[in-house]
Wavefront OBJ file of the C-alpha trace (Angstrom):
o trace
v 13.109 254.576 121.030
v 11.849 257.620 122.969
v 15.354 259.040 123.289
v 15.834 258.671 119.539
v 12.572 260.523 118.808
v 13.527 263.283 121.240
v 16.915 263.611 119.583
v 15.333 263.812 116.131
v 12.854 266.459 117.287
v 15.652 268.491 118.879
v 17.745 268.277 115.709
v 14.788 269.496 113.637
v 14.121 272.329 116.107
v 17.773 273.412 116.066
v 17.830 273.339 112.266
v 14.569 275.325 112.089
v 15.938 277.914 114.560
v 19.122 278.274 112.507
v 17.138 278.766 109.284
v 14.828 281.255 111.055
v 17.824 283.231 112.373
v 19.391 283.539 108.955
v 16.064 284.418 107.319
v 15.696 287.379 109.699
v 19.099 288.728 108.812
v 22.616 287.740 107.962
v 24.823 286.558 110.815
v 28.297 286.215 109.368
v 30.390 288.143 111.868
v 32.448 286.077 114.309
v 32.605 289.049 116.651
v 28.829 289.020 117.224
v 28.325 285.228 117.198
v 27.489 285.048 120.942
v 24.631 287.533 120.400
v 23.042 285.946 117.324
v 20.275 284.231 119.294
v 19.384 287.417 121.188
v 19.228 289.435 117.978
v 17.033 286.758 116.385
v 14.660 286.809 119.370
v 14.319 290.606 119.218
v 13.761 290.525 115.452
v 11.185 287.751 115.899
v 9.282 289.849 118.450
v 9.298 292.814 116.067
v 8.101 290.571 113.240
v 5.242 289.127 115.305
v 4.136 292.604 116.432
v 4.138 293.863 112.847
v 2.207 290.801 111.695
v -0.361 291.282 114.476
v -0.783 294.987 113.695
v -1.224 294.330 109.985
v -3.755 291.584 110.712
v -5.899 294.004 112.739
v -5.631 296.695 110.048
v -6.653 294.320 107.268
v -9.503 292.849 109.323
v -10.826 296.360 110.004
v -10.683 297.212 106.299
v -12.491 293.987 105.382
v -15.107 294.593 108.079
v -15.915 298.078 106.782
v -15.485 297.297 103.072
v -18.978 298.340 101.851
v -20.047 300.238 104.931
v -22.449 302.817 103.466
v -24.559 304.931 105.851
v -28.252 304.152 105.473
v -29.626 307.665 106.022
v -28.505 311.211 105.385
v -26.822 312.880 108.313
v -28.975 315.231 110.376
v -26.890 318.277 109.390
v -27.526 317.786 105.680
v -31.180 316.892 106.207
v -32.075 320.095 108.090
v -29.708 322.356 106.199
v -27.985 323.599 109.327
v -24.700 324.361 107.598
v -25.243 327.576 105.687
v -22.625 329.974 104.459
v -22.990 333.587 103.523
v -20.980 335.149 100.739
v -19.217 338.478 101.090
v -19.623 339.142 97.390
v -22.620 341.245 96.247
l 1 2 3 4 5 6 7 8 9 10 11 12 13 14 15 16 17 18 19 20 21 22 23 24 25 26 27 28 29 30 31 32 33 34 35 36 37 38 39 40 41 42 43 44 45 46 47 48 49 50 51 52 53 54 55 56 57 58 59 60 61 62 63 64 65 66 67 68 69 70 71 72 73 74 75 76 77 78 79 80 81 82 83 84 85 86 87 88
């Protein structure tokens, strides 16, 4: 019974890995067949890093969505930034 469950789980995992490999990119060349798993692992790492980066970007945007400063900056308040015109 346990061996049968293990076999079923392994078959599902192998099928999932095969679907995942082909979803990351086409592997139809017999010349590169030995490297298909390595290419899929590298593409998976790139995908996870992109997903992580995008998650942090979106969370930062959501965090600062309506982030309005509550008081006027000190430079504007005191009028420290003045310009002089060269025109008469």
